[in-house]
N, C-alpha and C positions, 0 to 999 in steps of 0.2 A: 708296158699296157699303154694303151693309146685310147682317146677319148675325141669322138666327133658329136658335136650338135648340130641337129636337125633344124634350120629356122624355119621349115615349113610344119613342122609337128612340134616343135619344142621338146623333142626327144634327145636321148644321150644313148650313142653306139658305145659300148664298152668292151674290149677285148683284153684279152690277159690272164695274168694270174691274178689270186685270189688277195685281197688286202692282209695287210698284218694282223697278226693275231692279238688282241687286248683284252683287256679285264672282262669279265662275267656282271652282267647286270645287277645281281646282288653284291658282287664284291665291290664294283664301284660304288654302289649304295653304304657300303661299308666303310670306304676308302671316303666318300665325301664325309660322313659323320667325323670323320679322324682330321679332318684340314683344318688349318689355322684359321679358317673362316667361322668354325665353331665357338672360338671366344668371342670375335667380334659379335657374331648373332646373339649369343648370352649378353654382351653387353649392351646391344641393341634394345632386345626386349626389356632389360631393366630400364635402360633411360627412358623408354615409352612408358612402361608403371609407373615409374618416379614422376614423369611430366604429367600423368593422367592425374596421380595424387596431389602433386603440386598445384595444378590448376585449380583443383576443388579448395583448397587452402587459400589461394589468390581470391577466388571469387567472395570467400566468406570474409578478407581482411578488406576488400574493396566496400561490400555491403556494409559491413560495421562503421568503417570511417565516413562513407557518405552518410550512411542513416544516421549516425549519431551526429553528427554535423548539421544535418537539416532538421531531424526531428527534437534535438535536445537544445543545440547551440543556439540556433538561430530563433525558436520561440522564446529563449531567455533574455539574448539579446533585445529583442522587440519590445518584452514586458519591463525591462528596467532600462529602458532608453533613457528615459528623461532622468535617471540617476546615476548615468555613466558619466564620467569626466570627457570622453571625447568619444560619442555616439556615431558620429560620423567616420571617424577614424575605425571604429571597433566592426563598423558594419562593410566600410571598405574592405579589411583586411579578413573579415567573413568571407565574403564575396571573393577576393583573390585566391583565398586556400579553398573553395568550393571549386573554381575553375580550374585551378591547379590538380586539384584532388581528381576530379572528372577526366582531367587529358591523362594524367599518371595511371589513375584505374585503367582506362580503354587501352591505353599501351599494354599496361602490364596484362589485361585479359588476352590480347592479343600476341603475346610474347615478343612486343617490341623492346629493345634497350630501353633505359631512360637516363636523362643525366642528372645522377643520382645526386651528386653532392652539390653541384649549382641549386637545386632543387631544396636541398636541405638547408644551405646558407638562406636562402629565401624563407624556408619555414621558420629558422631562428630569429632572422629580423623581423617577421610577423610577429612570434612571440613576446619579444622586446615591446615592440610598439603596442599590441593588446594590453600587455600589463601596464604599460605607462597610462595609456588610454581608459582602463577600467575606474580607476580612482579607489580612493580608501576604502568608501563604502561597498564594491563590490569585487573587491579582491578574491573571497574565497566564495563567491556565489556562481552559478552556471552562465551567468552572463559573461564572465571571465572564460569564455568557451576554449581557450588554449588549455586549460588544466585537461579537459578529458577529452577534447579531438585531437590534439596536435601529434600526440604520441602515433596515433592509428596513420596519420600520413607520413610520419616517420617510417612506419613499416612498408606503407606502400611505395615510396620512393628508395627505401633500401631493399627491396624485395629479391630474394635470389643472393646476397651478398652476406659477408660473416656478421654475426650476432654483435661483433665487438663495434662495428661501426653505428649499430642501433644504441648500445649502452652509451656511447660517445656522445650522441645526439640527446639521448635522453639527460646525461648527466650535465650536459649544457643546458639545456629546458629547466633542468633544477636550479644551476646556478642563477640565471636569469631571473626564475621566480624568487630565489632568497634575495636575488638584490632589490627586487619590486617589494617585496615584505620588509625589508630594512629600509627602504627609502620611505614607503608608504607611513614607517614607524608603529606596523605591527611585530613588536618584540616581546610580547607578553608571553610568558609560559604557553599559555592556551593557544595564543597565535601561531608559535613557532611547533606546537604539538602538532595544532592543524595544519601547518603547511607541511611536516613530515608524513602525515597520514594522507594528505593530497598526492605528495609525490609519489609514495610506495602504492598508493590504490591506481593511480592513473599510469604508473609505469609498469607494474607487474603483469598487467593482462597483454598488452602489448607484445612483452618482452616474451612469454609463455605462448602466444600464437604464432611468434617469429621463428622463435627456436623449436616449438615442437613440430610447427609444418615440416620446417628443415629436417629434423631426425625422422619424422614419418615418411619423406620422400626419400631420404637414405636408407630406410630400413626395408622399404616397398622394393627401391633400386636391389638391395641386395638379396630380398626373398625372390624377385624374379629371376634375377641372375642363377640365383642356387636351382630355382625351378628348371630354368633354360638347360642348365647344366646337366641336371639329372634327366631331363628328358633325352638329351642328346645320347647320353650315355644307354638309356634305353633303345635309341633308335639305333645305335651302333652294334649293339647286343642283338636286337630283332633283324638288321642287315647281316650280320655275320649268321647266325642261323638262316636266315634265307638263302645267304649265299652257299652254306654247307647244305641244304637239302638240294638247292640245285645241282649243284655237283653229285650228290647222290643219285639223284632222278638222271641225270645225263650219263653217269657211269654205267645205270640200269641199261640205259637205251642205247649206248654204243655195245656193252656187254652182249645184248640181246641180238644186235645187229650182226656182230662176225662170229659169235661164239659157235653158231651151227657149223657154218661152213668150216673154219679154223679145227673142230673137233673133228669133222670127217675127214680132212686132210690128216692130221694127226694120226687117226686110227687107220687110214689106209681106205678106207671106204669110198673117197672121192680122188680121182685122179689129176694132177694139176694140168697134164696136156689136153683133159676134155674142154673143149669150148662152151660146153655149158658150166662146167666149175670155174674157169677163169672167168667167164661172163657173170657168175655169184660172186666172185671175190671183186672183181671191177665195182658192181654194183653195191657191197658193201662197204667198199674203200669211199665210194661216193657219198654213202649214206654216213659215213664216220665223218668224213670231211664237213659233211653239211651240218651235223650235231656239235660237232667242235666249233664251228663258225657261230652256231645259237648264242654261244657267252662271249662272242666279242662285242665290244663298245663301240660301234660307229655309227654315224649319221643315218644309215639308211640300212637297218639290219636284214631287212627282206632281200635286197638286193646283194648285199654280201652273202647271204646263205645259198640265194641261186647261184652266185658266181663259184663259192664252193663245191657247189654240186657241179658244176659244168666244168670244174677244173680239169678232173681225171680224164673227161672226154677231149678238152684240147689238149692233155699231154700225148695223147694217142695220135695227135694231128687230126683232128676234126675241128675245121672252124666254126665259131661259134657266134653267131651275133646274138647281143644281148642289148635289147631298145626299151627304153623307158619313157613314158610318156605321162606327165602330172607326177606328183610327190605323195608316196603313201603315207596314210596317217600312222601314227604310233600304235602296234599290233601286238597283242601279247603274244607269247613264245608259241602257245597251244596254236593261235589261228597261222602264224608264220610255218610253223610245221606242217599244219593240213593244206597250206597253199603248196609248199615246196616238196612235199613227200612224194606225192603222185607223180612228179616230173623227175624226181632223181634216177628211178629206174630207166626210164626214158631216153636221159640223157646219158646215162652210162651206158646204153646199148647204143649210141649214135655210132653211126660209120663215116656218114661221108660230110655231112653239113647238119646244122641246126640253127633253128632262129628261136631265140625265145623273147617275148614280148611281156613288160608289164603296163598295165595302163591303171592309171590310181586319180582318185580323187579324196575328197574328205569322207565320202559315204560309201565307197566302192573299190575293190581292187580286183583285178583281173589278170591271172598269169596264163599265159598262153605259149605253147611249144609246140614246133612244126619239124619234123624229122621224117626221112624218107623211111617206107614201110618197109618192114623185113617179115620173115617168118616167124621171128621170133616175138614171144608175147611176154613181155616184162612184168606188166601188171594184171591182174585178174579183174581188171574192170573198174568201173568207179566204187571207190570204197567208201566201206559203211563205219569204219571205226574211229574216223577224225574227228574232228571238231563238227557239229552239225550244223555250224555257222556258215560252215564252207561247202559249197557245191563241187564236184568233179564229173568232167564230161571229157568221154574219146571217142574217136572216129577214127576210121583210115577206110583208104579206096584202094589200096594195093601200090599206091605209088607212093603217099605220104600218109603219116599218121599225124594227127593232131590232137594234141592233148590239152584241157583248160581246166583251172580251179579259179573258183570265183568267192570272195568273201562281200556280204553286204552288211551294213551297219543295221 
C-alpha cells in the first residue's frame, strides 16, 4: 500500500489492499467494558463521591469551630474580663487561635495540606496558658473558652487523619485541665465531678463528628464503587447484546447478498462462464467484503469500507485512485452503508480505471465515483431503500459514468 499527501488539497491518495480486520463496534464496546480500567474508573467514582461527602463534613466542622469560638467564647471573655487572672493573655490566646483556625479552615476547605502536628502543639500550649490565666473563679466558666472550643480546632488541624491522633490530643487537653484544676485547688468532689463532665461533654461531640464524617465518607466511597461496578456489568451485558445483534444483522445482510446467486449456481440455473453471472458473483463478493469491513474498528470506517469495496476491482488489475479531502465525522453504520452501497456495484463492474473521491467536513460527506462508461447497468438508478438522509445521484454520457452519494447533517 502506498500513500501520497497532496499539499495543495490536503487530500490523501491511497492505493493497495484493505486494512486488516479488527473487532466490531459492539464487540469493541464489550471488550472496553472488561478492561482493567473498569476497576480504576470505579475507584475514581468512589473517591469523587467520598470527597463530596467529606467536603460537606469539613464545612460543618469549620463553621462549628469558628462560630463557637466567636459567638460563645469571645462574649464570655469580654464579660468576665475583670475577673480573669490574666485577661490580656486570655484575649491574645483567643486571637491567636481565631487566626490559626481561620487559616486552617480555609486551607481545609480548599483541600490543601496542613502542618497538623505543629499546629496541634501550638494549640496545646495555648490550652495551658489559658488555664493558667483564667484564675480560680473562672476555671469552670465560659470565659475559660478552651473547654468548649479547643476540641473543635483539634478536629480542624487533624482532619483526614486517624481518629487516634484526635484522641491523643483530647487526652493531653484533659491532662492539662486536670493539672490546672489541681493547681487552683479545686479538689472538692463537686469540682472533680464537674471536671469529669466538662471533659466528657467537650470531647464527645468533636470525636463523634470526626469519626462519623470519616465513616460516612468511607461508606459513600464503597457504595459509589459498588454502584459503578454494577453499572459496568450492565454496560458490558448491553454491549455484548449489541454485538450479538450486530452480528445477526450482518449475517442476514451477507446471506441475502450471496444467497441468490449461489443458489442458482448450485441448482444449475446459472452458468459460471456467463459474463453476467460472473459479474453478479463479483458484485456479491464486493458487497460481502464491504459488509465485513463494517465491523472493523478503524480510525476512518467509511474510508475503510470503500477500500474494501474497491479491493476486488484492484485484484482484477483495475487501478483505483482513492482521494480524501477533509475528515469525515463519526457516522452510524446505516449512513455509511447508504453512502457506500450505490458505489459498490459500479466499482465491481469497473474495467479500465476508477477514481473515488471523498470530500468531508463536520456537516457533510460527499462520495463520488468516476469510471469509464459501459453498456452494463449495475444499478437501477438512485436508490430509495437506503437511509433517507443520504442522496444518490448518477449520470453517464457514453464515455464516463459518474455516481455520487451525499450526506448532510
